[in-house]
C-alpha positions in Angstrom: 81.0 -47.9 -24.8 79.8 -46.2 -21.6 80.1 -42.5 -21.0 82.8 -43.1 -18.4 84.8 -45.2 -20.9 84.3 -42.6 -23.6 85.7 -39.8 -21.4 88.6 -41.8 -20.2 89.6 -42.8 -23.7 89.3 -39.1 -24.7 91.6 -38.1 -21.9 94.1 -40.7 -22.9 93.9 -40.1 -26.7 92.7 -43.6 -27.3 90.1 -43.0 -30.0 86.7 -42.8 -28.3 83.7 -43.8 -30.4 82.6 -40.1 -30.4 83.3 -36.8 -28.7 81.9 -36.9 -25.2 79.4 -34.2 -24.2 79.2 -31.9 -21.2 77.0 -28.8 -20.7 76.9 -26.1 -18.1 73.7 -24.2 -17.4 73.8 -20.7 -15.9 70.8 -20.2 -13.6 69.7 -17.3 -15.7 69.6 -19.5 -18.8 67.5 -22.0 -16.9 65.1 -19.3 -15.8 64.7 -18.2 -19.4 64.2 -21.6 -21.1 63.0 -23.8 -18.3 61.6 -27.2 -19.2 62.5 -26.8 -22.8 66.2 -26.6 -21.9 66.0 -29.5 -19.5 64.3 -31.6 -22.3 67.1 -30.8 -24.6 69.8 -31.7 -22.1 68.1 -35.0 -21.4 67.9 -35.8 -25.1 71.6 -35.1 -25.5 72.6 -37.9 -23.1 75.4 -36.0 -21.4 78.6 -38.1 -20.7 79.9 -35.9 -17.8 77.9 -35.1 -14.7 78.9 -33.0 -11.6 78.3 -34.5 -8.2 76.4 -32.3 -5.7 78.6 -29.9 -3.9 76.2 -28.7 -1.1 78.7 -29.5 1.7 81.3 -27.2 0.2 79.4 -23.9 0.0 80.6 -21.8 -3.0 79.7 -20.3 -6.3 78.2 -23.6 -7.6 76.2 -24.5 -4.5 75.2 -21.4 -2.6 72.4 -19.9 -4.7 72.6 -16.5 -2.9 75.4 -15.7 -5.3 72.8 -15.7 -8.1 70.1 -13.6 -6.4 69.5 -9.9 -6.5 70.5 -8.2 -3.3 73.3 -8.5 -0.7 74.6 -11.1 1.7 77.7 -12.0 3.6 79.3 -15.4 2.7 80.8 -17.9 5.2 84.2 -16.3 4.7 82.9 -12.9 5.9 82.9 -11.0 2.6 79.9 -9.0 1.5 78.4 -9.8 -2.0 76.0 -7.8 -4.2 73.9 -9.3 -7.0 72.2 -7.1 -9.7 70.7 -9.7 -12.0 68.9 -12.9 -11.0 70.7 -15.9 -12.2 74.1 -14.2 -12.9 76.8 -14.4 -10.2 77.3 -11.2 -8.2 80.5 -9.5 -7.0 82.3 -9.0 -3.7 81.9 -5.4 -2.7 83.0 -5.7 0.9 86.0 -8.0 1.2 86.5 -9.3 4.7 90.2 -8.4 4.6 89.9 -5.0 3.1 92.2 -3.8 5.9 95.3 -6.0 6.0 95.5 -5.6 9.8 92.5 -7.9 10.1 94.6 -10.7 8.7 96.3 -11.2 12.1 93.1 -12.5 13.6 91.3 -13.9 10.6 90.2 -17.6 10.4 89.1 -19.5 7.4 85.8 -21.4 7.8 87.4 -24.7 8.3 84.6 -25.9 10.5 82.1 -25.9 7.6 84.0 -28.6 5.8 82.8 -32.3 6.1 84.3 -34.2 8.9 83.3 -37.8 8.3 82.7 -40.2 5.5 79.0 -40.0 6.4 79.1 -36.3 5.5 80.2 -37.3 2.0 77.3 -39.7 1.4 75.3 -37.4 -1.0 78.3 -37.4 -3.3 78.8 -41.1 -3.3 75.1 -41.7 -3.6 75.1 -39.6 -6.7 78.0 -41.6 -8.2 76.2 -44.8 -7.5 73.0 -43.5 -9.2 75.0 -42.8 -12.4 77.5 -45.7 -12.7 78.0 -45.2 -16.5 78.8 -41.5 -16.4 82.1 -39.8 -15.7 81.6 -37.8 -12.5 83.3 -34.6 -11.5 83.7 -33.5 -7.9 84.8 -30.4 -6.1 85.4 -26.8 -7.3 88.6 -25.6 -5.8 89.0 -21.8 -6.3 92.3 -20.9 -4.8 93.3 -17.7 -6.5 89.7 -16.5 -6.8 89.1 -17.0 -3.1 92.1 -14.9 -2.4 90.4 -12.1 -4.4 87.1 -12.6 -2.7 88.5 -12.2 0.8 91.2 -9.6 0.1 89.5 -7.7 -2.8 91.0 -7.7 -6.3 92.8 -4.3 -6.1 94.4 -5.1 -2.7 95.4 -8.6 -3.8 97.1 -7.5 -7.0 99.1 -4.9 -5.0 100.1 -7.7 -2.6 101.2 -9.8 -5.5 103.1 -6.9 -7.1 104.9 -6.3 -3.8 105.2 -9.9 -2.8 104.6 -8.7 0.7 104.2 -10.8 3.9 100.4 -10.4 3.7 100.3 -12.2 0.4 102.3 -15.2 1.6 100.3 -15.4 4.9 97.0 -15.4 3.0 98.2 -17.9 0.4 99.4 -20.3 3.0 96.1 -20.0 4.9 94.1 -20.9 1.8 96.5 -23.7 0.9 95.7 -25.3 4.3 92.0 -24.8 3.9 91.9 -26.3 0.4 94.2 -29.1 1.5 91.5 -30.2 4.0 88.9 -29.7 1.2 90.9 -32.0 -1.0 91.2 -34.6 1.7 87.4 -34.9 1.7 87.0 -35.0 -2.1 89.6 -37.6 -2.5 87.7 -39.9 -0.2 84.7 -39.9 -2.5 84.1 -42.0 -5.6 84.2 -39.2 -8.2 86.3 -39.7 -11.3 87.9 -36.3 -11.4 88.6 -33.3 -9.1 87.8 -29.8 -10.5 90.0 -26.7 -9.9 88.8 -23.3 -11.1 90.8 -20.1 -11.2 90.5 -17.4 -14.0 94.1 -16.5 -14.8 93.5 -14.5 -18.0 92.2 -11.2 -19.2 91.0 -10.8 -22.8 94.4 -10.6 -24.4 97.0 -11.4 -21.7 97.6 -13.0 -18.3 96.3 -11.2 -15.2 99.8 -11.4 -13.7 103.3 -11.9 -15.2 103.7 -15.6 -16.2 107.0 -15.8 -14.4 105.5 -14.5 -11.2 102.7 -17.0 -11.6 105.3 -19.8 -11.8 107.0 -18.6 -8.7 104.1 -17.8 -6.5 101.2 -20.1 -7.6 102.5 -23.0 -9.6 104.0 -24.7 -6.5 100.6 -24.7 -4.9 99.0 -26.4 -7.9 101.9 -28.9 -8.0 101.1 -30.0 -4.4 97.4 -30.4 -5.1 97.7 -32.1 -8.4 100.3 -34.6 -7.1 97.8 -35.6 -4.4 95.0 -36.1 -6.9 97.2 -38.2 -9.2 98.3 -40.3 -6.2 94.6 -41.0 -5.4 94.1 -42.3 -8.9 91.8 -39.5 -10.1 91.8 -37.2 -13.1 92.3 -33.4 -12.8 90.0 -31.0 -14.6 90.4 -27.2 -14.5 88.4 -24.2 -15.5 90.3 -21.0 -16.3 88.9 -18.1 -18.3 90.7 -15.6 -20.4 94.0 -15.6 -22.3 96.1 -18.3 -20.6 98.2 -19.6 -23.5 101.4 -18.6 -21.6 100.9 -21.2 -18.9 99.3 -24.1 -20.7 102.7 -25.8 -21.0 103.0 -25.5 -17.2 99.6 -27.1 -16.6 100.6 -29.9 -18.9 103.8 -30.4 -17.0 101.9 -30.5 -13.7 99.7 -33.4 -15.0 96.5 -31.5 -15.8 94.2 -33.8 -17.8 91.5 -31.4 -19.1 91.3 -27.6 -19.4 88.1 -25.6 -19.8 89.3 -22.3 -21.2 88.2 -19.6 -23.6 89.9 -21.0 -26.6 88.5 -18.2 -28.7 90.3 -15.5 -26.7 93.6 -17.3 -27.7 92.6 -18.7 -31.1 92.1 -22.4 -31.8 95.0 -22.4 -34.3 97.5 -21.1 -31.7 96.2 -23.3 -29.0 96.2 -26.4 -31.2 99.7 -25.7 -32.5 101.0 -25.5 -28.9 99.0 -28.2 -27.1 97.1 -30.5 -29.4 97.5 -34.1 -28.4 99.0 -33.1 -25.0 96.0 -32.1 -23.0 92.2 -32.5 -23.4 90.3 -29.4 -24.3 87.1 -29.4 -22.2 85.2 -27.0 -24.6 84.4 -24.3 -24.9 82.5 -22.5 -27.6 82.7 -18.7 -28.0 80.2 -17.4 -25.4 81.3 -13.8 -25.9 80.3 -13.3 -29.6 79.1 -16.3 -31.5 76.7 -18.1 -29.1 74.7 -14.9 -28.3 75.0 -13.1 -31.7 75.7 -15.7 -34.3 73.5 -18.1 -36.3 73.3 -21.9 -35.8 75.6 -22.2 -38.8 78.1 -20.0 -37.1 78.0 -22.3 -34.0 78.5 -25.4 -36.3 81.5 -23.6 -37.7 83.0 -23.1 -34.3 82.7 -26.8 -33.6 84.3 -27.7 -36.9 87.3 -25.5 -36.2 87.7 -27.0 -32.7 87.7 -30.5 -34.2 90.2 -29.4 -36.9 92.7 -27.8 -34.5 92.2 -29.6 -31.2 91.1 -33.2 -31.8 93.8 -35.8 -31.8 92.2 -39.3 -31.5 90.6 -37.7 -28.4 91.6 -34.6 -26.5 88.3 -32.8 -27.1 85.1 -32.7 -25.0 82.0 -31.0 -26.4 81.2 -28.4 -23.8 79.6 -24.9 -23.7 77.9 -22.6 -21.2 75.4 -20.4 -23.1 74.1 -17.3 -21.3 70.5 -16.2 -21.2 71.1 -14.0 -24.3 71.8 -17.1 -26.4 69.0 -18.0 -28.9 67.6 -21.5 -28.3 68.5 -22.6 -31.8 72.2 -21.9 -31.0 72.0 -23.9 -27.8 70.6 -26.9 -29.7 73.6 -26.9 -32.0 76.0 -26.4 -29.1 74.6 -29.6 -27.6 73.9 -31.7 -30.6 76.5 -30.6 -33.2 79.6 -32.3 -31.9 79.1 -35.7 -33.6 
């Protein structure tokens, strides 16, 4: 069974020969462990790989986000980084004053314009024919925060004012063009990424989320499905309240902080209905636990989330994670 076949069987709950593996590496973790970490990843024979995203400048491709210092991104917002290898924060949002919205333009011109511009992605897919390949990293809600500033945006959402809808529609148009390009590539799945949860609750009221944001995801997800590709999504925090909504929309795999919600609660609600794309507890156990503790996390995720598939072995250890724990996080799923 190839990696691609293994992942597809997992997504369809068709009894893969083993749990497929994915692994995310923070730059700071790579800086700390270097070649030793790369050797471990190579030995693990990862099933899922991410295509290069250099044409869509963002958190995963513009390394200025991970350097100490300040810079202005292509959207016009000013960032500050305080630790090498850890993503910085927007400190000067381009739309801090809402009056600027009247003349603001999204950086549409930076997106690929021809199939030739997409060649690096398709070349990567051809180099890894047996792997399941992810493409894109669509950050709709997070981009709204980056350009408006979190405090301003949450007030816009609370008021449901004209500024909110204008900005939402502008970003929908931008990411619609982005999606046009990704759907023309040979990747197996498109990735969306918006953190909707705090530690113990949603960042906004779930009903308001359904009214204001769910229709946007519906449009995007329908296009991905029509193109015959799978949909993967990353969303940190407590998002238990909207998992049913994502399942209804056709989401295939969710990367979430299961341990903020509890694997028992998540499994009771969603086991066998959506694939859990990791992840292990990066807040407490990975940095502070023992290898045995990490093994116990994996055992609990299998118990509560696996259903003839529906579980991908994924984690993203930080630079504070002992190397022995990283080894288990990579090798302990099967």
